[in-house]
SETISE-503387 format. One record per residue (C-alpha): residue in three letters; chain; x, z, y. Coordinates in Angstrom, 3 decimals, always signed. Layout:
<recs>
<ALA; A; <X; Z; Y>>
...
</recs>
This chain:
<recs>
<UNK; A; <-15.321; -2.833; -9.315>>
<UNK; A; <-12.507; -4.591; -7.462>>
<UNK; A; <-12.495; -5.802; -3.874>>
<UNK; A; <-10.208; -8.649; -2.832>>
<UNK; A; <-9.140; -9.994; +0.547>>
<UNK; A; <-8.243; -13.600; +1.221>>
<UNK; A; <-6.559; -15.948; +3.640>>
<UNK; A; <-10.006; -17.191; +4.630>>
<UNK; A; <-10.693; -13.794; +6.248>>
<UNK; A; <-13.350; -12.846; +3.716>>
<UNK; A; <-13.612; -9.933; +1.286>>
<UNK; A; <-15.183; -10.286; -2.143>>
<UNK; A; <-16.505; -7.716; -4.588>>
<UNK; A; <-15.813; -8.395; -8.269>>
<UNK; A; <-17.306; -7.113; -11.481>>
<UNK; A; <-14.180; -6.775; -13.614>>
<UNK; A; <-16.016; -6.593; -16.943>>
<UNK; A; <-17.978; -9.773; -16.297>>
<UNK; A; <-15.215; -11.511; -14.333>>
<UNK; A; <-17.497; -12.669; -11.549>>
<UNK; A; <-18.099; -12.198; -7.846>>
<UNK; A; <-20.907; -9.810; -6.911>>
<UNK; A; <-23.032; -11.129; -4.076>>
<UNK; A; <-21.847; -13.164; -1.113>>
<UNK; A; <-18.413; -12.868; +0.536>>
<UNK; A; <-18.125; -10.228; +3.251>>
<UNK; A; <-17.530; -11.957; +6.566>>
<UNK; A; <-16.136; -10.599; +9.824>>
<UNK; A; <-12.386; -11.112; +10.088>>
<UNK; A; <-11.159; -14.234; +11.880>>
<UNK; A; <-7.806; -14.413; +10.078>>
<UNK; A; <-6.183; -13.534; +6.756>>
<UNK; A; <-6.951; -10.114; +5.267>>
<UNK; A; <-3.647; -8.249; +4.794>>
<UNK; A; <-4.681; -4.849; +3.407>>
<UNK; A; <-7.558; -2.928; +1.847>>
<UNK; A; <-8.264; +0.676; +0.950>>
<UNK; A; <-11.196; +2.519; -0.635>>
<UNK; A; <-12.232; +5.804; +0.906>>
<UNK; A; <-11.690; +8.815; -1.385>>
<UNK; A; <-15.443; +9.144; -1.988>>
<UNK; A; <-15.691; +5.347; -2.692>>
<UNK; A; <-18.530; +5.011; -0.187>>
<UNK; A; <-16.647; +2.625; +2.074>>
<UNK; A; <-13.718; +0.217; +2.190>>
<UNK; A; <-11.414; -0.419; +5.122>>
<UNK; A; <-9.721; -3.769; +5.678>>
<UNK; A; <-6.904; -4.832; +7.996>>
<UNK; A; <-6.241; -8.368; +9.092>>
<UNK; A; <-3.938; -10.742; +10.916>>
<UNK; A; <-6.640; -10.765; +13.594>>
<UNK; A; <-5.400; -7.276; +14.553>>
<UNK; A; <-8.573; -5.437; +13.592>>
<UNK; A; <-9.632; -2.813; +11.083>>
<UNK; A; <-13.145; -3.115; +9.704>>
<UNK; A; <-15.117; -0.675; +7.557>>
<UNK; A; <-17.549; -1.928; +4.930>>
<UNK; A; <-20.358; -0.578; +2.791>>
<UNK; A; <-19.498; -1.780; -0.740>>
<UNK; A; <-23.161; -1.697; -1.763>>
<UNK; A; <-24.262; -4.129; +0.937>>
<UNK; A; <-21.072; -5.923; +2.006>>
<UNK; A; <-21.925; -5.161; +5.624>>
<UNK; A; <-19.783; -3.535; +8.287>>
<UNK; A; <-20.707; +0.063; +9.000>>
<UNK; A; <-18.997; +0.417; +12.383>>
<UNK; A; <-17.642; -1.779; +15.190>>
<UNK; A; <-14.186; -3.258; +14.468>>
<UNK; A; <-11.142; -1.346; +15.712>>
<UNK; A; <-8.683; -3.307; +17.851>>
<UNK; A; <-5.469; -1.743; +16.567>>
<UNK; A; <-2.767; -3.224; +18.812>>
<UNK; A; <-0.647; -3.952; +15.724>>
<UNK; A; <-1.036; -7.738; +16.007>>
<UNK; A; <-1.027; -8.144; +12.193>>
<UNK; A; <-2.274; -5.060; +10.340>>
<UNK; A; <-0.031; -4.557; +7.300>>
<UNK; A; <-1.435; -1.370; +5.767>>
<UNK; A; <-4.323; +1.054; +6.095>>
<UNK; A; <-4.735; +4.334; +4.220>>
<UNK; A; <-7.526; +6.900; +4.296>>
<UNK; A; <-6.454; +10.523; +4.502>>
<UNK; A; <-7.074; +12.589; +1.345>>
<UNK; A; <-10.152; +14.136; +2.963>>
<UNK; A; <-11.396; +10.721; +4.053>>
<UNK; A; <-12.078; +11.919; +7.590>>
<UNK; A; <-9.492; +9.632; +9.201>>
<UNK; A; <-7.106; +6.829; +8.325>>
<UNK; A; <-3.640; +5.598; +9.250>>
<UNK; A; <-2.640; +2.029; +9.997>>
<UNK; A; <+0.566; +0.122; +10.670>>
<UNK; A; <+1.747; -3.383; +11.364>>
<UNK; A; <+3.948; -5.780; +13.266>>
<UNK; A; <+4.464; -3.569; +16.307>>
<UNK; A; <+6.329; -0.909; +14.281>>
<UNK; A; <+3.892; +1.845; +15.306>>
<UNK; A; <+1.783; +4.000; +12.980>>
<UNK; A; <-1.629; +4.908; +14.355>>
<UNK; A; <-4.053; +7.506; +13.039>>
<UNK; A; <-7.747; +6.923; +13.727>>
<UNK; A; <-10.910; +8.947; +13.403>>
<UNK; A; <-13.668; +7.312; +11.385>>
<UNK; A; <-15.518; +6.479; +14.570>>
<UNK; A; <-12.529; +4.447; +15.791>>
<UNK; A; <-10.962; +6.965; +18.160>>
<UNK; A; <-7.158; +6.846; +18.326>>
<UNK; A; <-5.880; +10.294; +17.386>>
<UNK; A; <-2.115; +9.826; +17.472>>
<UNK; A; <+0.608; +7.183; +17.715>>
<UNK; A; <+3.758; +7.659; +15.630>>
<UNK; A; <+6.867; +5.835; +16.816>>
<UNK; A; <+10.369; +5.698; +15.359>>
<UNK; A; <+10.704; +2.593; +13.211>>
<UNK; A; <+12.730; -0.297; +14.641>>
<UNK; A; <+10.794; -3.085; +12.931>>
<UNK; A; <+7.495; -3.896; +11.222>>
<UNK; A; <+5.927; -1.123; +9.158>>
<UNK; A; <+4.623; -2.468; +5.857>>
<UNK; A; <+3.371; +0.429; +3.747>>
<UNK; A; <+1.905; +3.931; +4.117>>
<UNK; A; <+0.909; +6.885; +1.966>>
<UNK; A; <-0.363; +10.410; +2.642>>
<UNK; A; <+0.630; +13.671; +1.009>>
<UNK; A; <-2.235; +15.248; -0.947>>
<UNK; A; <-2.764; +17.970; +1.636>>
<UNK; A; <-2.847; +15.439; +4.463>>
<UNK; A; <+0.014; +17.168; +6.271>>
<UNK; A; <+2.457; +14.255; +5.988>>
<UNK; A; <+2.494; +10.485; +6.218>>
<UNK; A; <+5.219; +8.382; +4.589>>
<UNK; A; <+6.063; +4.887; +5.810>>
<UNK; A; <+8.188; +1.958; +4.648>>
<UNK; A; <+9.531; -0.581; +7.106>>
<UNK; A; <+11.414; -3.806; +7.685>>
<UNK; A; <+14.104; -1.636; +9.304>>
<UNK; A; <+15.022; -0.836; +5.641>>
<UNK; A; <+14.076; +2.850; +5.927>>
<UNK; A; <+11.383; +5.139; +4.547>>
<UNK; A; <+10.281; +7.928; +6.867>>
<UNK; A; <+8.261; +11.115; +6.519>>
<UNK; A; <+6.153; +12.282; +9.452>>
<UNK; A; <+3.986; +15.266; +10.297>>
<UNK; A; <+0.503; +13.827; +10.577>>
<UNK; A; <-0.661; +16.378; +13.151>>
<UNK; A; <+1.871; +15.518; +15.857>>
<UNK; A; <+3.887; +12.531; +14.571>>
<UNK; A; <+7.144; +14.468; +14.369>>
<UNK; A; <+9.732; +12.783; +12.163>>
<UNK; A; <+10.747; +15.019; +9.241>>
<UNK; A; <+13.223; +12.906; +7.282>>
<UNK; A; <+14.618; +9.359; +7.025>>
<UNK; A; <+15.496; +7.897; +3.613>>
<UNK; A; <+18.160; +5.179; +3.663>>
<UNK; A; <+19.512; +3.093; +0.811>>
<UNK; A; <+17.653; -0.199; +0.664>>
<UNK; A; <+19.551; -3.236; +1.942>>
<UNK; A; <+16.499; -5.288; +2.927>>
<UNK; A; <+12.887; -4.868; +4.006>>
<UNK; A; <+10.892; -2.069; +2.334>>
<UNK; A; <+7.610; -3.656; +1.286>>
<UNK; A; <+5.750; -0.952; -0.644>>
<UNK; A; <+5.903; +2.804; -1.215>>
<UNK; A; <+3.927; +5.354; -3.228>>
<UNK; A; <+4.118; +9.024; -4.193>>
<UNK; A; <+4.170; +10.440; -7.703>>
<UNK; A; <+1.038; +12.485; -8.524>>
<UNK; A; <+3.072; +15.720; -8.442>>
<UNK; A; <+4.645; +14.630; -5.115>>
<UNK; A; <+8.147; +15.378; -6.385>>
<UNK; A; <+9.215; +11.754; -6.101>>
<UNK; A; <+8.605; +8.791; -3.830>>
<UNK; A; <+8.982; +5.214; -5.057>>
<UNK; A; <+9.898; +2.241; -2.903>>
<UNK; A; <+10.005; -1.514; -3.504>>
<UNK; A; <+12.130; -3.801; -1.364>>
<UNK; A; <+13.126; -7.368; -0.732>>
<UNK; A; <+16.581; -6.319; -2.004>>
<UNK; A; <+15.009; -6.869; -5.483>>
<UNK; A; <+14.971; -3.167; -6.344>>
<UNK; A; <+12.645; -0.244; -6.948>>
<UNK; A; <+14.228; +3.046; -5.916>>
<UNK; A; <+13.197; +6.593; -6.790>>
<UNK; A; <+13.642; +9.363; -4.233>>
<UNK; A; <+13.762; +13.080; -4.975>>
<UNK; A; <+11.718; +14.723; -2.213>>
<UNK; A; <+13.354; +18.106; -2.754>>
<UNK; A; <+16.808; +16.749; -1.917>>
<UNK; A; <+15.700; +13.628; +0.020>>
<UNK; A; <+18.218; +11.659; -2.010>>
<UNK; A; <+17.900; +8.692; -4.326>>
<UNK; A; <+17.795; +9.645; -8.006>>
<UNK; A; <+18.876; +7.319; -10.806>>
<UNK; A; <+19.974; +3.722; -10.431>>
<UNK; A; <+17.791; +1.063; -8.780>>
<UNK; A; <+15.286; -0.671; -11.074>>
<UNK; A; <+15.975; -4.366; -10.659>>
<UNK; A; <+13.888; -7.529; -10.501>>
<UNK; A; <+15.225; -11.073; -10.281>>
<UNK; A; <+13.735; -11.714; -6.843>>
<UNK; A; <+12.233; -9.965; -3.828>>
<UNK; A; <+9.684; -7.230; -4.498>>
<UNK; A; <+6.311; -7.084; -2.794>>
<UNK; A; <+4.168; -4.425; -4.478>>
<UNK; A; <+4.387; -1.119; -6.287>>
<UNK; A; <+1.867; +1.161; -8.006>>
<UNK; A; <+1.810; +4.295; -10.151>>
<UNK; A; <-1.081; +5.504; -12.348>>
<UNK; A; <-2.698; +8.903; -11.947>>
<UNK; A; <-0.771; +10.353; -14.920>>
<UNK; A; <+2.542; +9.450; -13.275>>
<UNK; A; <+4.142; +8.227; -16.498>>
<UNK; A; <+4.901; +4.673; -15.422>>
<UNK; A; <+5.798; +2.608; -12.383>>
<UNK; A; <+4.477; -0.951; -11.988>>
<UNK; A; <+6.321; -3.368; -9.714>>
<UNK; A; <+5.760; -7.013; -8.817>>
<UNK; A; <+7.428; -9.634; -6.676>>
<UNK; A; <+8.437; -13.229; -6.135>>
<UNK; A; <+9.840; -13.593; -9.656>>
<UNK; A; <+6.182; -13.837; -10.803>>
<UNK; A; <+6.594; -10.866; -13.117>>
<UNK; A; <+4.998; -7.423; -13.244>>
<UNK; A; <+7.361; -4.816; -14.676>>
<UNK; A; <+6.062; -1.526; -16.042>>
<UNK; A; <+8.809; +1.093; -16.120>>
<UNK; A; <+8.954; +4.440; -17.880>>
<UNK; A; <+9.414; +7.097; -15.208>>
<UNK; A; <+10.875; +9.555; -17.710>>
<UNK; A; <+13.511; +7.027; -18.755>>
<UNK; A; <+14.260; +6.096; -15.158>>
<UNK; A; <+14.928; +9.704; -14.211>>
<UNK; A; <+17.146; +10.284; -17.266>>
<UNK; A; <+19.198; +7.099; -17.017>>
<UNK; A; <+22.954; +7.354; -16.551>>
<UNK; A; <+24.165; +3.999; -15.390>>
<UNK; A; <+22.416; +1.779; -17.935>>
<UNK; A; <+19.487; -0.375; -16.920>>
<UNK; A; <+16.188; +1.231; -17.846>>
<UNK; A; <+14.253; -0.496; -20.595>>
<UNK; A; <+11.127; -2.163; -19.259>>
<UNK; A; <+8.016; -0.773; -20.946>>
<UNK; A; <+6.200; -4.080; -20.436>>
<UNK; A; <+6.677; -7.343; -18.593>>
<UNK; A; <+3.721; -9.496; -17.595>>
<UNK; A; <+4.608; -13.030; -16.538>>
<UNK; A; <+2.263; -14.636; -14.035>>
<UNK; A; <+2.156; -18.250; -15.202>>
<UNK; A; <-0.541; -19.619; -12.919>>
<UNK; A; <-2.995; -18.792; -10.194>>
<UNK; A; <-6.569; -19.909; -9.680>>
<UNK; A; <-6.454; -23.268; -7.846>>
<UNK; A; <-7.819; -23.334; -4.298>>
<UNK; A; <-8.418; -19.560; -4.318>>
<UNK; A; <-6.138; -18.039; -1.663>>
<UNK; A; <-6.616; -14.396; -2.639>>
<UNK; A; <-3.924; -12.303; -0.984>>
<UNK; A; <-4.635; -8.825; -2.351>>
<UNK; A; <-7.101; -6.692; -4.277>>
<UNK; A; <-7.961; -3.024; -4.676>>
<UNK; A; <-9.932; -1.217; -7.375>>
<UNK; A; <-12.419; +1.583; -6.929>>
<UNK; A; <-10.705; +4.993; -7.309>>
<UNK; A; <-13.374; +6.025; -9.796>>
<UNK; A; <-13.044; +2.839; -11.812>>
<UNK; A; <-16.765; +2.247; -11.443>>
</recs>
């Protein structure tokens, strides 16, 4: 199953095999949905919106399972459940990262970025949170107290998306400077040359086997890169494993993002 969020403030559940919407749209947000995330046990989905709220949903019923959380972010740009699923982190226009309990209690505020925060990810043990920002930096924080551990600098424009490799040896970042960069988390330095698109980048993903990196942006292309080749390169541009050109979108369907179930069910 896949859940999508739209400019109309609604979420929709899709059956990928049949290509159709399951049930009625999920209603609650009063503005565009900016981010979605499945809980690790797939029993709920969290959504963040330009209305400044986080809402939690039961994917079986499409109904909210708790009162909305007024985040203080203005626009909510990202939300990520912790690996244990007992809390989640959010970020947005105010440049602050907030960690919440599942019942909506604010546990900690993490400050340090100088601009919007666009993307988040957790380490597998839940000890660290990584963030990417419009201040062009990626930062690593202790999740327990918000202490800044390291700042990664190298991008020359907004960092839009980040993700960790499954073995947590590398972090990947996508930026409006048209590049994907790979960071060695042992040295906290960039490794290899940037992987380049022809326009600004918006999204980044890596599969569970960690063999490839998928990136997408305003050039209407999805590039799939070989991680092994990217790490071994020596100045030459890495060969793209695949390139998918987005030639059209569904008319009058303002879908802004989608997320699949972690189990693939």
